[in-house]
BALO-398695 format. One line per 10 residues: number of its first residue (from 1); their letters; for each residue y, x, z of N, C-alpha, C. Coordinates in steps of 0.1 Angstrom, whole numbers. Layout:
N
NUM	a	Y,X,Z,Y,X,Z,Y,X,Z  ... .
This chain:
565
1	miarkifpyi	-12,9,0,0,0,0,12,9,0  21,5,-9,34,13,-10,45,4,-5  52,8,4,63,-1,10,77,6,7  87,-2,4,100,4,1,110,-6,8  120,0,15,130,-8,22,142,-9,13  145,-22,9,157,-24,2,166,-32,11  177,-26,15,186,-32,26,177,-36,37  177,-48,43,168,-51,54,154,-57,50  152,-59,36,139,-64,32,128,-54,32  116,-59,34,104,-51,32,95,-57,22 .
11	vvyvsegsah	93,-50,11,85,-55,0,72,-47,0  61,-54,1,48,-48,2,40,-51,-10  35,-40,-16,26,-42,-27,12,-39,-22  3,-49,-23,-11,-48,-19,-20,-47,-31  -27,-36,-31,-36,-34,-42,-50,-39,-39  -55,-49,-47,-68,-54,-45,-76,-53,-58  -83,-42,-59,-90,-40,-72,-80,-37,-83  -82,-45,-94,-73,-44,-105,-61,-53,-105  -61,-62,-95,-50,-71,-94,-40,-66,-84  -28,-70,-86,-18,-66,-77,-12,-79,-71 .
21	kviecgtqdg	-10,-79,-59,-5,-91,-52,8,-86,-45  18,-94,-47,31,-91,-41,33,-100,-29  35,-94,-18,37,-102,-6,52,-100,-2  60,-110,-2,74,-110,2,75,-113,16  79,-103,23,81,-105,37,95,-110,41  96,-116,51,109,-121,55,118,-109,60  130,-112,64,138,-102,69,133,-98,83  138,-87,87,133,-82,100,136,-90,112  147,-98,110,151,-107,121,146,-121,119  138,-123,108,132,-136,106,140,-146,100 .
31	radmtnfemd	151,-143,93,160,-153,86,154,-156,73  158,-167,67,152,-172,54,157,-163,43  149,-164,32,150,-154,21,164,-150,16  170,-158,6,182,-153,0,194,-154,9  194,-165,17,205,-166,26,206,-155,35  194,-151,40,194,-139,49,198,-126,42  194,-125,29,198,-113,21,213,-112,21  220,-123,18,234,-123,17,241,-120,30  235,-125,41,240,-123,54,238,-108,58  226,-103,54,224,-88,57,234,-79,49 .
41	lfdtkinsya	237,-83,37,246,-76,29,260,-75,36  264,-87,41,277,-88,48,276,-79,61  265,-80,68,264,-72,80,265,-58,77  259,-54,66,259,-39,62,273,-34,61  281,-43,54,295,-39,51,303,-38,64  301,-48,73,308,-48,86,304,-36,94  291,-34,95,286,-23,103,291,-10,98  291,-8,84,296,4,79,311,7,82  319,-4,82,333,-3,86,334,1,100  326,-5,109,327,-2,123,323,12,126 .
51	lekeeseqcc	313,17,118,308,31,120,319,41,116  325,38,104,336,47,100,348,47,110  351,35,115,361,34,125,358,42,138  345,41,142,341,48,154,342,63,151  337,68,139,338,82,136,352,87,136  361,78,130,375,82,129,381,84,143  378,75,152,383,76,165,378,88,172  365,91,170,359,103,176,366,116,171  369,115,158,375,127,151,389,129,157  396,117,158,410,118,163,412,122,177 .
61	qhsiikpacv	401,122,185,401,126,198,404,142,199  400,148,188,402,163,187,413,166,178  421,156,173,432,159,163,445,160,171  454,169,165,467,171,172,476,159,170  476,153,157,484,142,154,475,130,152  476,120,161,468,108,160,475,98,150  467,90,142,473,81,132,484,72,138  481,67,150,491,58,156,504,65,159  503,78,161,516,86,164,525,89,152  519,87,140,527,91,128,540,83,127 .
71	pvsiislfif	540,70,128,553,63,127,562,66,139  556,68,151,565,72,162,571,86,160  563,95,154,568,108,152,580,108,142  578,100,131,589,99,121,602,93,127  600,83,136,612,77,142,619,87,151  610,95,159,616,105,168,623,116,161  617,120,149,624,130,141,637,125,136  638,113,132,650,107,126,661,107,137  657,103,149,667,102,160,671,116,163  662,126,163,666,140,166,676,145,156 .
81	livffplfne	674,142,143,683,147,133,697,141,135  697,128,138,710,121,140,718,127,152  711,130,163,717,134,175,721,149,174  712,157,169,713,172,171,718,179,158  717,172,146,721,179,134,735,183,134  744,175,139,758,179,139,761,192,147  752,194,157,754,206,165,750,219,157  741,217,147,737,229,139,745,230,126  754,220,124,761,219,111,774,226,113  774,240,114,787,247,117,796,246,105 .
91	dgfdtgsvry	792,242,94,801,241,82,810,229,84  806,219,92,815,208,95,816,198,84  807,197,75,808,188,64,806,174,68  813,165,61,811,151,62,799,147,54  788,144,60,775,142,53,776,129,44  787,121,46,788,110,38,795,113,25  798,125,22,806,129,10,798,126,-2  785,124,-1,777,122,-13,781,109,-20  787,100,-12,790,87,-18,800,88,-30  807,98,-31,816,100,-42,812,111,-51 .
101	drsgycidqc	804,120,-46,799,132,-54,794,127,-68  785,117,-67,778,113,-79,787,103,-88  794,95,-81,802,85,-88,814,91,-94  820,101,-87,833,107,-92,845,99,-88  843,89,-79,854,80,-75,856,81,-60  868,85,-56,872,86,-42,878,73,-37  872,66,-27,876,53,-23,886,54,-11  888,67,-6,897,69,5,911,64,2  918,60,12,932,57,9,941,70,10  938,78,0,945,91,0,960,89,-2 .
111	rltigsrvql	968,95,7,982,93,7,989,106,1  993,105,-11,999,116,-18,1015,115,-18  1020,104,-12,1034,102,-12,1039,98,1  1052,99,3,1059,93,14,1067,81,8  1063,69,11,1068,57,4,1063,58,-10  1073,59,-19,1069,61,-33,1071,75,-38  1072,84,-29,1075,98,-33,1064,108,-31  1060,115,-41,1050,125,-39,1055,136,-29  1047,140,-20,1052,150,-10,1049,164,-14  1058,169,-22,1058,184,-25,1064,191,-13 .
121	vetipsvlif	1060,203,-11,1065,210,1,1072,223,-4  1084,225,1,1092,237,-3,1099,244,9  1100,257,7,1109,264,16,1120,270,7  1133,266,10,1144,271,2,1154,279,11  1155,292,9,1164,300,17,1178,294,17  1185,296,28,1198,290,29,1208,296,19  1205,308,13,1214,314,4,1214,308,-10  1204,299,-12,1202,292,-25,1209,279,-24  1218,277,-34,1226,264,-34,1224,259,-49  1217,248,-51,1215,242,-64,1225,232,-67 .
131	dnssltssst	1233,234,-78,1243,225,-81,1237,212,-88  1243,201,-85,1240,188,-91,1225,185,-90  1219,188,-79,1204,185,-77,1202,175,-66  1196,164,-70,1193,153,-60,1179,154,-55  1172,165,-59,1158,166,-55,1157,169,-40  1148,162,-33,1145,165,-19,1130,166,-17  1126,178,-12,1112,180,-8,1111,182,7  1099,179,12,1096,182,26,1096,197,28  1101,201,39,1101,216,42,1087,220,47  1084,233,44,1071,238,48,1070,237,64 .
141	yevwkklldd	1080,240,71,1080,240,85,1077,226,90  1083,216,85,1081,202,90,1067,197,87  1062,201,75,1048,197,72,1038,204,81  1040,217,83,1030,224,92,1031,218,106  1043,215,110,1046,210,124,1038,196,125  1039,188,115,1032,175,116,1017,177,116  1012,186,108,997,189,107,992,193,121  1000,202,128,996,207,141,997,196,152  1008,188,151,1011,178,162,1001,167,161  997,163,149,989,151,147,974,154,147 .
151	aqvsidvasf	970,167,147,956,170,147,949,166,160  938,160,158,930,155,170,917,162,172  911,167,161,898,173,162,898,187,158  903,190,146,901,204,141,913,208,132  915,221,131,924,227,121,917,239,116  916,240,103,910,252,97,920,258,87  923,271,89,933,278,81,926,290,74  929,291,61,925,302,53,938,310,49  939,322,53,952,329,52,950,344,48  961,349,42,962,363,39,965,372,51 .
161	ywnlrdpvah	976,368,58,980,375,70,988,366,79  990,371,92,997,363,102,1009,372,107  1020,365,107,1032,372,112,1043,361,116  1038,351,124,1047,340,128,1058,345,138  1054,354,146,1064,359,156,1071,371,151  1084,370,153,1093,381,148,1097,390,159  1092,402,160,1096,411,171,1110,415,172  1117,414,160,1131,417,160,1140,405,164  1134,394,164,1141,381,167,1153,378,158  1151,378,145,1162,374,136,1165,360,139 .
171	stswqgndtf	1178,356,135,1182,343,139,1175,332,131  1169,335,120,1161,325,112,1146,325,115  1142,332,125,1128,333,128,1123,323,138  1131,314,143,1127,305,154,1116,295,149  1116,291,136,1106,282,131,1092,288,132  1092,301,129,1079,308,130,1074,309,144  1083,312,153,1079,312,167,1074,299,172  1081,288,168,1077,275,172,1064,271,166  1061,275,154,1048,272,148,1037,279,156  1039,291,160,1030,298,168,1027,291,181 .
181	erfiasaerg	1037,286,187,1035,279,200,1027,266,198  1030,259,187,1023,247,184,1008,249,181  1004,260,176,990,263,174,984,264,188  990,270,198,985,271,211,984,257,218  995,249,216,995,236,222,984,227,216  981,229,203,970,221,197,956,225,203  954,238,205,942,243,211,941,238,225  951,238,233,951,234,247,947,219,249  950,211,239,946,197,240,933,194,234  925,205,230,912,203,226,909,204,211 .
191	vririaqnqp	919,207,203,917,208,189,910,221,186  899,221,178,892,233,174,899,240,163  902,252,164,910,259,154,901,271,149  899,271,136,892,282,129,901,289,119  900,302,119,908,310,110,900,319,102  900,318,88,893,327,80,905,335,73  905,348,75,916,357,71,911,370,65  921,376,58,918,390,53,917,399,65  908,409,65,906,418,76,920,425,80  922,428,92,934,435,96,935,449,90 .
201	ttifpqldsk	948,452,87,951,465,81,963,471,88  966,483,84,978,489,90,991,481,87  992,477,75,1003,469,71,1003,455,77  991,449,77,990,435,82,980,436,94  984,439,106,975,440,118,970,427,123  975,416,118,970,402,122,971,400,137  983,403,143,985,403,157,985,388,162  990,379,154,991,365,159,976,359,160  968,361,150,955,355,151,946,363,161  949,376,163,942,383,173,945,378,187 .
211	yfaengyatv	958,374,189,962,368,202,954,355,204  954,346,193,947,334,194,932,336,198  926,345,192,911,348,194,909,353,208  917,363,213,915,369,226,918,359,237  926,349,235,929,340,245,922,326,244  912,326,235,904,314,233,910,302,226  921,305,219,928,294,212,922,291,198  915,301,193,910,300,179,898,309,177  889,305,168,878,314,164,882,320,151  882,333,150,887,340,138,876,349,132 .
221	rnldmpklid	875,348,119,866,356,111,874,364,100  871,377,99,878,385,90,869,388,78  874,387,66,867,390,54,870,404,49  860,412,49,861,426,45,859,427,29  870,423,22,869,422,8,865,435,1  870,447,5,865,459,-1,850,461,-1  843,457,10,829,458,10,822,447,3  828,435,3,822,424,-4,823,425,-19  835,429,-24,837,429,-39,842,442,-44  854,447,-39,861,458,-46,870,464,-36 .
231	dngvlhtkfw	873,477,-37,881,484,-28,895,478,-27  900,472,-37,913,467,-37,914,452,-36  903,445,-33,903,431,-31,909,426,-18  915,414,-17,920,409,-5,917,394,-5  917,388,7,918,373,8,932,369,7  936,363,-4,950,360,-6,953,344,-5  943,337,-1,944,322,-1,953,318,10  959,306,7,968,299,17,966,284,17  957,280,26,955,265,27,951,261,41  954,248,44,950,242,57,942,230,55 .
241	iadsrhvyig	933,227,64,925,215,65,926,210,79  932,198,81,933,192,95,925,180,96  917,179,106,908,167,109,899,163,98  896,173,89,887,170,78,893,159,68  906,157,69,911,147,60,925,150,55  933,159,61,946,163,56,946,177,51  953,179,40,952,192,33,966,197,29  968,210,31,980,217,25,975,229,17  980,230,5,978,242,-4,991,246,-10  994,259,-9,1007,263,-14,1008,278,-14 .
251	sanmdwkslt	1020,283,-16,1023,297,-18,1027,304,-4  1029,296,6,1034,301,19,1024,308,27  1027,320,31,1018,328,40,1021,323,54  1012,328,64,1015,325,78,1025,335,84  1037,334,79,1047,343,81,1060,336,84  1068,340,94,1080,333,97,1090,333,85  1089,343,77,1098,344,66,1095,333,55  1082,329,55,1078,318,46,1084,305,49  1089,304,61,1095,291,66,1110,291,64  1117,303,62,1131,303,61,1137,313,50 .
261	evkelgiviw	1130,324,48,1136,335,40,1130,337,26  1119,330,23,1112,332,10,1111,318,4  1114,317,-9,1113,304,-16,1098,301,-19  1093,290,-13,1079,287,-14,1077,273,-20  1065,270,-25,1062,257,-30,1047,254,-28  1044,242,-23,1030,237,-21,1030,222,-22  1018,217,-18,1016,202,-18,1008,199,-5  1010,187,0,1002,182,12,997,169,8  984,166,11,977,154,9,972,148,22  975,136,25,972,130,38,960,120,36 .
271	nctciandly	952,120,46,941,109,47,932,109,35  927,121,31,919,121,19,907,130,22  896,124,28,884,132,31,877,138,18  879,131,7,873,136,-5,878,149,-9  891,151,-9,897,164,-13,894,174,-2  895,169,11,893,178,22,879,184,22  869,176,19,855,180,19,853,190,8  859,188,-3,857,197,-15,863,210,-11  875,210,-5,881,223,-1,874,229,10  868,221,19,859,227,30,848,236,24 .
281	kifniywrlg	843,232,13,832,240,7,837,254,4  849,256,0,855,269,-2,857,276,11  863,268,21,865,274,34,852,279,40  842,272,38,829,276,45,823,288,38  826,290,25,822,302,18,829,314,25  842,313,28,849,323,35,843,325,49  840,314,55,835,315,69,822,322,70  813,320,60,800,327,59,802,342,57  812,345,48,814,359,44,822,366,55  827,359,65,835,365,76,826,371,87 .
291	vrgakipykw	813,369,86,803,374,95,802,389,93  801,397,103,799,412,101,787,415,93  788,423,83,777,427,75,774,417,64  782,406,62,779,396,53,779,401,38  770,395,30,770,399,16,770,386,7  775,387,-4,776,376,-14,762,373,-19  757,361,-17,743,358,-21,742,357,-36  730,359,-41,727,357,-55,731,343,-60  728,333,-52,732,319,-55,736,313,-42  747,305,-42,752,298,-31,743,286,-28 .
301	plnlrtyfnf	742,282,-15,734,270,-12,739,258,-20  730,248,-23,734,237,-30,744,228,-23  744,228,-10,754,220,-3,768,225,-4  770,236,-10,784,241,-13,788,239,-28  779,233,-35,782,230,-49,793,219,-50  800,218,-61,809,207,-63,806,200,-77  809,188,-78,808,180,-90,821,179,-98  832,185,-92,845,182,-97,851,195,-103  856,194,-115,862,205,-122,871,200,-133  875,208,-142,884,204,-153,878,193,-161 .
311	shplqllsak	865,195,-164,858,185,-173,854,172,-166  853,173,-153,849,161,-145,857,161,-132  870,157,-133,879,157,-121,875,145,-112  879,146,-99,877,135,-90,887,124,-92  883,112,-94,892,101,-96,897,95,-82  910,94,-80,915,89,-68,919,74,-70  911,65,-64,913,51,-66,925,46,-59  930,53,-49,941,48,-41,954,52,-48  954,61,-57,966,65,-65,964,61,-79  974,55,-84,974,50,-98,973,61,-108 .
321	dasvfisssp	962,60,-116,961,70,-127,961,84,-122  954,88,-112,954,101,-107,940,107,-105  938,119,-109,926,126,-107,929,140,-103  919,147,-97,922,161,-92,909,169,-92  911,182,-93,900,192,-90,906,205,-84  897,212,-77,901,224,-70,894,236,-77  901,246,-80,896,258,-86,897,270,-76  889,280,-79,888,291,-70,885,305,-77  890,315,-71,886,329,-75,883,337,-63  876,348,-64,870,353,-77,857,346,-80 .
331	pqfnakgred	852,348,-92,840,341,-96,828,342,-87  827,354,-80,816,356,-71,816,347,-59  827,341,-56,829,332,-45,826,317,-49  823,314,-61,822,301,-66,808,296,-66  805,285,-59,792,278,-59,791,270,-72  780,265,-75,777,258,-87,787,246,-89  793,246,-101,802,235,-105,817,238,-102  820,249,-95,834,252,-92,840,258,-103  852,253,-107,860,259,-118,866,272,-113  864,283,-121,871,295,-118,886,293,-120 .
341	dgdaivavmd	894,299,-111,908,297,-111,915,301,-124  911,313,-129,917,318,-142,913,309,-153  901,304,-153,896,295,-164,904,281,-163  907,277,-150,914,264,-149,928,266,-154  935,277,-152,948,279,-158,948,278,-173  938,285,-179,937,285,-193,934,271,-198  925,264,-192,922,251,-196,934,241,-196  942,243,-185,954,234,-184,963,237,-196  965,250,-199,974,254,-211,968,249,-224  955,250,-225,948,246,-238,949,231,-240 .
351	nahefvhisv	951,223,-229,951,209,-229,965,204,-232  975,213,-231,989,208,-233,992,206,-248  1001,197,-251,1005,194,-265,1020,194,-267  1027,194,-256,1042,193,-256,1049,205,-250  1045,208,-237,1052,219,-230,1043,225,-219  1045,237,-216,1039,244,-205,1050,251,-197  1052,248,-185,1063,254,-177,1056,261,-165  1059,274,-164,1052,283,-154,1062,290,-145  1060,290,-132,1068,297,-123,1059,305,-114  1061,319,-115,1053,328,-107,1061,340,-102 .
361	mdympatiyr	1057,346,-91,1064,358,-86,1061,370,-95  1049,373,-98,1045,385,-106,1038,380,-119  1041,387,-129,1035,384,-142,1031,398,-148  1018,401,-149,1014,413,-155,1000,411,-162  999,414,-175,986,412,-182,977,424,-179  976,428,-167,968,440,-163,965,439,-148  956,448,-143,955,449,-129,966,458,-124  970,457,-111,981,464,-106,978,471,-93  967,469,-87,965,474,-73,953,485,-73  947,488,-84,936,498,-83,942,512,-81 .
371	tsnnntywpk	934,519,-74,938,533,-70,936,543,-82  942,555,-80,940,566,-89,943,562,-103  953,554,-105,957,550,-119,946,545,-127  937,537,-121,926,531,-128,928,516,-132  941,512,-133,943,498,-137,939,496,-151  935,484,-154,930,481,-167,938,469,-173  938,468,-186,944,457,-193,936,444,-191  943,433,-188,937,420,-185,945,409,-192  943,406,-204,952,398,-212,948,383,-212  940,379,-203,934,365,-203,945,354,-203 .
381	ldnairatay	955,355,-194,965,345,-193,976,348,-204  978,360,-206,988,364,-217,984,359,-230  971,360,-234,966,355,-246,967,340,-247  965,333,-235,965,319,-235,980,314,-238  989,321,-232,1003,317,-234,1007,319,-249  1003,330,-255,1006,332,-269,999,322,-278  986,319,-275,979,309,-283,985,295,-282  989,292,-270,996,279,-267,1008,277,-276  1017,287,-276,1029,287,-283,1026,286,-298  1016,294,-303,1013,295,-317,1008,281,-323 .
391	rgvnvrllvs	1002,273,-314,998,260,-320,1008,249,-318  1021,253,-314,1032,244,-315,1037,239,-301  1033,245,-291,1037,240,-277,1048,249,-272  1058,243,-266,1069,251,-260,1065,256,-246  1066,270,-244,1062,276,-232,1074,282,-225  1077,279,-213,1087,285,-205,1081,292,-193  1085,305,-191,1080,313,-181,1091,318,-172  1091,314,-159,1101,318,-149,1094,328,-140  1099,340,-140,1093,351,-133,1103,356,-122  1099,360,-111,1108,364,-100,1112,379,-102 .
401	hwkysrpemi	1124,381,-98,1129,395,-98,1134,398,-85  1129,409,-79,1135,414,-66,1133,429,-65  1136,435,-54,1136,450,-54,1122,455,-55  1111,447,-53,1098,452,-54,1091,449,-67  1099,443,-77,1093,440,-90,1089,453,-97  1078,452,-104,1073,464,-111,1081,467,-124  1085,479,-126,1094,482,-137,1088,479,-151  1074,480,-152,1068,477,-165,1067,463,-168  1070,454,-159,1069,440,-161,1078,435,-172  1090,441,-172,1100,436,-182,1096,439,-196 .
411	hflksllein	1088,449,-199,1083,452,-212,1073,442,-217  1064,437,-208,1054,427,-211,1061,414,-214  1072,411,-207,1080,399,-209,1087,399,-223  1092,411,-226,1098,412,-239,1088,411,-250  1076,416,-248,1065,414,-257,1062,400,-260  1062,392,-250,1060,377,-252,1070,371,-261  1082,375,-259,1093,370,-267,1092,374,-282  1086,385,-285,1085,390,-298,1076,381,-307  1067,374,-301,1058,366,-309,1065,354,-315  1077,351,-310,1084,339,-316,1087,341,-331 .
421	egiprkanhs	1089,353,-335,1092,356,-349,1080,353,-358  1068,353,-352,1056,352,-360,1050,338,-359  1056,329,-351,1050,316,-349,1052,307,-361  1042,301,-366,1044,292,-378,1054,281,-376  1062,279,-386,1072,268,-386,1066,255,-391  1066,245,-383,1060,232,-387,1070,222,-389  1067,212,-397,1076,201,-400,1082,194,-388  1073,190,-379,1077,181,-368,1082,190,-356  1074,200,-353,1078,209,-342,1072,222,-343  1078,232,-337,1072,246,-337,1072,251,-322 .
431	gkievklfti	1062,258,-319,1061,264,-306,1071,275,-304  1073,278,-291,1083,288,-287,1080,293,-273  1082,306,-271,1081,311,-257,1095,315,-253  1099,310,-241,1111,314,-234,1108,320,-221  1116,331,-217,1113,338,-204,1127,339,-197  1126,336,-184,1138,339,-176,1133,346,-163  1142,353,-157,1140,360,-144,1148,353,-133  1142,350,-122,1149,343,-111,1151,353,-100  1164,354,-97,1168,364,-86,1176,357,-75  1171,358,-63,1178,353,-52,1189,363,-47 .
441	pmdpsreeip	1201,359,-46,1212,369,-42,1209,375,-28  1212,388,-27,1210,394,-14,1222,391,-5  1218,387,7,1228,384,18,1228,397,26  1240,403,28,1241,415,37,1235,413,50  1235,401,56,1229,399,69,1214,399,69  1208,399,57,1194,398,55,1188,411,49  1196,421,47,1191,433,40,1180,440,48  1181,439,61,1171,446,69,1158,439,70  1157,426,65,1144,418,66,1135,423,55  1124,428,58,1115,432,47,1108,421,39 .
451	halvnhnkym	1107,423,26,1099,413,18,1105,399,20  1118,398,19,1125,384,20,1132,382,7  1137,370,6,1146,365,-5,1139,368,-19  1128,361,-21,1121,362,-34,1116,348,-37  1115,345,-50,1109,332,-54,1094,335,-54  1087,329,-45,1072,332,-43,1063,321,-49  1069,313,-57,1061,301,-63,1050,306,-72  1040,297,-73,1028,300,-81,1023,287,-87  1030,281,-96,1026,268,-101,1028,267,-116  1023,257,-122,1024,254,-137,1024,239,-139 .
461	vtekiayfgt	1031,234,-148,1032,220,-151,1032,218,-166  1024,209,-171,1025,204,-185,1028,190,-185  1028,184,-197,1031,169,-198,1020,161,-192  1009,167,-189,997,160,-183,993,164,-169  994,177,-166,988,182,-154,998,190,-146  997,189,-133,1005,197,-123,995,206,-116  997,219,-117,988,229,-111,995,236,-100  990,237,-88,995,244,-77,986,255,-73  990,268,-72,981,279,-70,986,287,-58  977,297,-55,981,307,-44,980,321,-49 .
471	snwagdyfin	979,323,-62,977,336,-68,989,340,-77  993,352,-77,1002,358,-87,994,360,-100  1002,360,-111,995,361,-124,994,376,-128  985,383,-122,981,396,-126,966,397,-124  959,406,-131,945,406,-132,938,406,-119  943,414,-109,936,416,-97,933,402,-90  943,393,-91,942,380,-84,930,371,-89  925,375,-100,914,366,-106,901,374,-107  901,387,-104,890,395,-105,883,398,-92  892,403,-82,886,407,-69,894,401,-57 .
481	tagvgisfis	902,391,-59,910,386,-49,907,371,-47  906,367,-35,903,353,-32,916,344,-32  915,333,-40,926,324,-40,921,311,-45  930,300,-44,926,287,-49,937,281,-57  934,270,-64,944,262,-71,939,248,-71  949,239,-71,946,225,-72,954,218,-83  947,211,-91,953,205,-103,953,190,-102  964,184,-104,965,169,-104,968,164,-118  959,156,-124,961,149,-136,968,136,-132  981,136,-131,989,125,-126,1003,126,-131 .
491	sthvnllnai	1008,115,-137,1022,115,-142,1032,116,-131  1029,111,-119,1038,112,-108,1040,126,-103  1029,133,-102,1030,147,-98,1036,156,-109  1033,153,-121,1039,160,-133,1054,159,-133  1059,146,-131,1073,144,-132,1081,151,-121  1076,151,-109,1083,157,-98,1082,172,-99  1071,178,-102,1070,192,-103,1078,197,-114  1078,190,-125,1086,195,-136,1101,194,-133  1105,184,-125,1119,183,-121,1123,195,-113  1114,200,-104,1117,212,-96,1118,224,-106 .
501	fvrdwtskya	1109,225,-115,1110,236,-125,1123,236,-132  1127,224,-137,1140,223,-145,1152,227,-136  1151,223,-124,1162,226,-114,1163,241,-113  1152,248,-112,1153,263,-110,1156,270,-123  1151,264,-134,1153,270,-148,1167,270,-152  1174,259,-149,1188,257,-153,1198,262,-143  1193,267,-132,1202,272,-121,1209,285,-125  1219,288,-117,1226,301,-120,1218,313,-115  1207,311,-109,1198,322,-104,1188,326,-115  1187,319,-125,1177,322,-136,1185,327,-148 .
511	ktvreflnek	1181,339,-153,1187,345,-164,1177,349,-175  1181,347,-187,1171,352,-198,1170,367,-197  1160,372,-204,1157,386,-204,1169,394,-209  1175,388,-220,1187,395,-226,1199,395,-216  1201,383,-210,1212,383,-200,1209,392,-188  1197,392,-184,1193,401,-173,1195,415,-176  1191,420,-187,1193,434,-191,1208,437,-193  1216,428,-199,1230,431,-201,1237,432,-188  1233,425,-177,1240,426,-164,1236,438,-157  1226,445,-161,1222,457,-154,1232,469,-157 .
521	qilvvttvsr	1234,478,-148,1243,489,-149,1237,499,-159  1245,504,-169,1240,514,-178,1246,527,-174  1238,537,-172,1242,551,-169,1239,560,-181  1249,567,-186,1247,577,-196,1248,591,-191  1238,598,-191,1238,612,-185,1238,622,-197  1248,630,-197,1250,639,-208,1249,653,-203  1246,662,-213,1245,677,-210,1236,680,-199  1225,673,-198,1215,676,-188,1202,680,-195  1197,691,-191,1184,696,-197,1173,687,-193  1162,687,-201,1150,679,-198,1145,683,-184 .
531	eefastlkis	1144,696,-181,1139,701,-168,1147,696,-157  1160,697,-158,1168,692,-147,1167,677,-145  1167,670,-156,1166,655,-156,1153,651,-150  1142,657,-154,1129,653,-149,1128,656,-134  1132,668,-130,1131,671,-116,1140,663,-107  1152,659,-112,1161,652,-104,1158,637,-103  1155,631,-114,1153,617,-115,1138,612,-115  1129,621,-117,1115,618,-117,1112,606,-126  1111,609,-139,1110,599,-149,1096,592,-148  1095,582,-139,1082,576,-137,1084,561,-133 .
541	gelivdfqif	1096,556,-134,1099,542,-130,1101,540,-115  1103,551,-108,1105,550,-94,1120,547,-91  1122,543,-78,1136,539,-75,1145,552,-74  1157,550,-80,1167,561,-79,1178,556,-70  1179,561,-58,1188,555,-48,1185,540,-47  1195,532,-51,1193,517,-50,1190,511,-63  1187,519,-74,1185,514,-87,1170,515,-91  1166,507,-101,1153,507,-105,1153,509,-120  1145,519,-125,1145,522,-139,1136,512,-147  1142,506,-157,1134,497,-166,1131,504,-179 .
551	fidtdvdsge	1139,511,-185,1135,519,-197,1145,531,-199  1140,541,-205,1148,553,-208,1148,555,-223  1160,557,-229,1162,560,-243,1167,574,-244  1160,582,-252,1163,596,-253,1168,599,-267  1179,606,-268,1185,611,-281,1182,626,-281  1172,629,-289,1167,643,-290,1178,653,-294  1186,648,-305,1196,657,-310,1208,660,-301  1213,649,-294,1224,651,-286,1220,655,-271  1208,653,-268,1204,656,-254,1208,646,-244  1213,634,-249,1217,624,-240,1205,615,-236 .
561	ftilc	1206,610,-223,1196,601,-218,1203,588,-214  1198,577,-219,1204,564,-215,1194,557,-206  1198,554,-194,1189,549,-184,1194,535,-180  1185,525,-182,1188,512,-177,1182,510,-164  1191,507,-154,1187,506,-140,1190,492,-134 .
């Protein structure tokens, strides 16, 4: 007899001679045929499930994570992140910023105006008197004062150097001293102050920020730009972020002279976390690089990337027809998506169809700070100006002149003017380059104040875009120097900034290159040998007493030297 168990059935085959007889036995528990078979099939499934469950429970007795604990663990982790993540987020980002990163629309009630007026920020030395000008801008001192007094949580400052306190106590230095005291007052009421600055040097010892750090008023980090990028690099940026929502960007250094004795221009934006958070990403790059031994990474973390640049500006829904983007230099400091500052300037010029108006302190199509006479030609912005004029756009360049101006600058400015003779004449309009030099008259009472009375502006305006920068227009500022720019595609900003430019351009302080040269004193030195002349005057563009050499014309036959000083 051969027996086989199929589920709970026993089927017995009985062999009787040549005949086979099948005997169907009932189930082991005595239930009826098919009905019992179905029931046994059901029992098998239930018993199998129970067995698996029992085995699972036995297994889980030795498991670190029990199945029932998984949802509890997830909830606990979520609560942990909510409570403790801000403590580890030293960057201070608003994690809700992604709400506009993808859409490109800022829903904040960004306040760019006072009433109906855009709040541009200026410092105008008292020696400057503009005739027939009804323009009124907020003073740098008043804006800084409001940022400090209204701050409740934090103030972050990126700066070149600190010199708010005047050890000589000039009569016009009180605003700087007051600003210094307001930093202390803000810290004493619990405002967190962070300062990212260029490392202290002999010329700029950073005594103010050192005092803040030593007395617990601020946390200060120094960027060692020579080690990070280049021997001649500096952190030249000038911006503030207050309470992660208010922003100032401009030309003013943290110097008492920037509040009274130097002509400055900037912009302040109130209640705009979108712009503040995007600028924060640049500040936090400085902050990371301010750690001792820091190095520039191969790639910046993705949380420092930006979605906003010239091709994709941030739309401000609270301001009619306004969009904005922030640019930065040098390229090594830029995370993914960030517009390089030099590229932004060129893009703004390339986008102009009617006019480009530029106001800068220094203009040189070369580097100017490299040692051992290793400066190189850098025509990026110079080429853009020429190309802009060549395609029919009127370009006006207002450059500062003071006792520290480089003598070779005048030659490059004259070179720009020469292109006018070669610009194609068009039926409707033709492009043109105009250049003027802006000189602030020297007040005898201010002669002893170093680096004062200069037009320190760094901006550009076209019929479409208003650009506010922190960099002079020379190669170093875009190659190895840290700076930022902010561009507004806004008719309101364009109109006001252009009105300021026209005020300065048409003032008595602005002279064309020809007028400027004609006003300079001409000295004719006769009967002087080359050797005596060279040894006495040092033909190298250096200062001669109180004069500065701009060019020397030599008559070989007569031996006369004409010096323009």
